[in-house]
Residue, then its C-alpha position, 0 to 999 in steps of 0.5 A: x362468224x357474224x357478231x349477231x349469229x350466236x346461241x341464245x337462251x330465249x329466256x334471257x331477256x337482256x341477251x335476247x334484246x342485245x342480239x336482236x338489236x345487233x342483228x337489226x344493225x348488221x342487216x340494216x333492219x328487221x322485218x320478220x321474227x320467227x319464234x321456233x324455239x321449243x322443248x317437249x317432254x312426255x309425262x302424265x300430270x300425276x307423275x310430272x315434276x313441277x320443274x319440268x312444267x316450269x321449264x317447258x312454260x319458260x322456254x315455249x311461252x315466256x321465250x316467245x314473249x321475250x323474243x317478240x318483245x325485243x323484235x317489236x321494239x326494234x320494228x316500232x322504233x324503225x317504223x318497220x311494218x314487219x311480222x312476228x310468226x310464232x310456232x305453236x302446235x296442234x297441241x295448242x288447240x287440243x290438249x293431249x294426254x301426257x302433254x299437259x305442260x306442252x299443251x299449256x305452253x302452246x295454248x299460251x302462245x296462241x293467246x299471246x299471238x292474238x293479244x300482241x296482234x291487237x297491240x301492234x296493228x297500229x304500227x303495221x306489224x302482223x302477228x300470227x302463229x303456225x300450228x304444225x301437226x306431225x312433223x317428222x322430227x326427234x320431238x315427235x319421235x319422243x311423243x310417239x315413244x311416250x305414247x307407245x305409237x308409231x308414225x303409221x299410227x299418227x297417220x291414221x288420223x290425218x287426211x294427208x297420209x304422211x308427216x308434214x315437212x319443215x319446208x311446209x312449215x316454212x311455206x306457211x311462215x312465208x305466206x303469213x309474212x307476205x300477206x299483210x291482211x292476215x293477223x292474229x291467226x293460228x294456222x293449222x299445218x297438220x295434214x287435215x287432222x283438225x278443222x278450226 
């Protein structure tokens, strides 16, 4: 296994920094980082354990900060005009019941994306977010169970009457990496659920 290929806790700043530097050294540079680590649980605010709140914010928001910080340090030091793409969510634009902790973390990702984009633009680095809607994954299955819904119920509010696919999320990431005039944006990939 390559020395830079490893499991990481995105909240462990020293380990993340070392892993990002090791990858850049092994690959001959770093021009794209995608912050896709995320966790979710379903709980109403009145019932929520504060530890669950903290853990979701720590992984989804603080993890995005830690990985981005390590990546832009490497890009700036190397003079690389790279890209940071953060995975937020439609829950980062519209709060949903029983997802206050998740929504708060994903709203934070969008705010962080905008701020970092302004900070690193002078280095030719773009920073954007992708906001998936209903992607057919175990995570969305947890939400459906928590809300007592089916995938068909979710599809009723989408213009595109099928779940989004991981490949479509990857296409949005590739677009944002390739289009150097787009920065500070949070792009919906949600089957036409919301217009922003």
